[in-house]
C-alpha positions as CSV (number, residue, x, y, z in Angstrom):
1,X,-11.0,19.1,31.8
2,X,-14.4,20.2,30.7
3,X,-16.7,18.1,28.6
4,X,-15.9,20.0,25.4
5,X,-12.1,19.5,25.9
6,X,-12.6,15.8,26.6
7,X,-14.7,15.4,23.4
8,X,-12.0,17.2,21.4
9,X,-9.3,14.9,22.7
10,X,-11.4,11.9,21.9
11,X,-12.1,13.1,18.4
12,X,-8.3,13.8,17.8
13,X,-7.6,10.2,19.0
14,X,-10.2,8.8,16.6
15,X,-8.8,10.8,13.7
16,X,-5.2,9.6,14.5
17,X,-6.4,6.0,14.7
18,X,-8.2,6.3,11.3
19,X,-5.1,8.0,9.8
20,X,-2.9,5.2,11.1
21,X,-5.2,2.5,9.7
22,X,-5.3,4.2,6.3
23,X,-1.5,4.5,6.1
24,X,-1.2,0.8,7.0
25,X,-3.7,-0.1,4.3
26,X,-1.8,2.1,1.7
27,X,1.5,0.4,2.6
28,X,0.0,-3.1,2.2
29,X,-1.6,-2.1,-1.1
30,X,1.7,-0.7,-2.4
31,X,3.6,-3.9,-1.3
32,X,1.0,-6.0,-3.1
33,X,1.2,-3.9,-6.3
34,X,5.0,-4.0,-6.2
35,X,4.9,-7.7,-6.0
36,X,2.5,-8.0,-8.9
37,X,4.6,-5.6,-11.0
38,X,7.7,-7.6,-10.3
39,X,6.0,-10.8,-11.2
40,X,4.8,-9.3,-14.5
41,X,8.3,-8.1,-15.2
42,X,9.6,-11.6,-14.8
43,X,6.9,-13.0,-17.1
44,X,7.7,-10.3,-19.7
45,X,11.4,-11.2,-19.5
46,X,10.7,-14.9,-20.0
47,X,8.4,-14.2,-23.0
48,X,11.0,-11.9,-24.6
49,X,13.8,-14.4,-24.1
50,X,11.7,-17.0,-25.8
51,X,11.1,-14.8,-28.8
52,X,14.7,-14.0,-29.6
53,X,15.7,-15.0,-33.1
54,X,17.9,-18.1,-33.5
55,X,21.6,-17.3,-34.3
């Protein structure tokens, strides 16, 4: 393989590694946001249940 071809292969590998790292970070961020939203939903449920009128 000539030098240009080897460089192209290396660049593709670097792009794929960067892409994989970004996808992993996006997945972690989505998981964190999902957990925060679930926690906020639980808090809102508790607050709403405490504000119900007495019967």
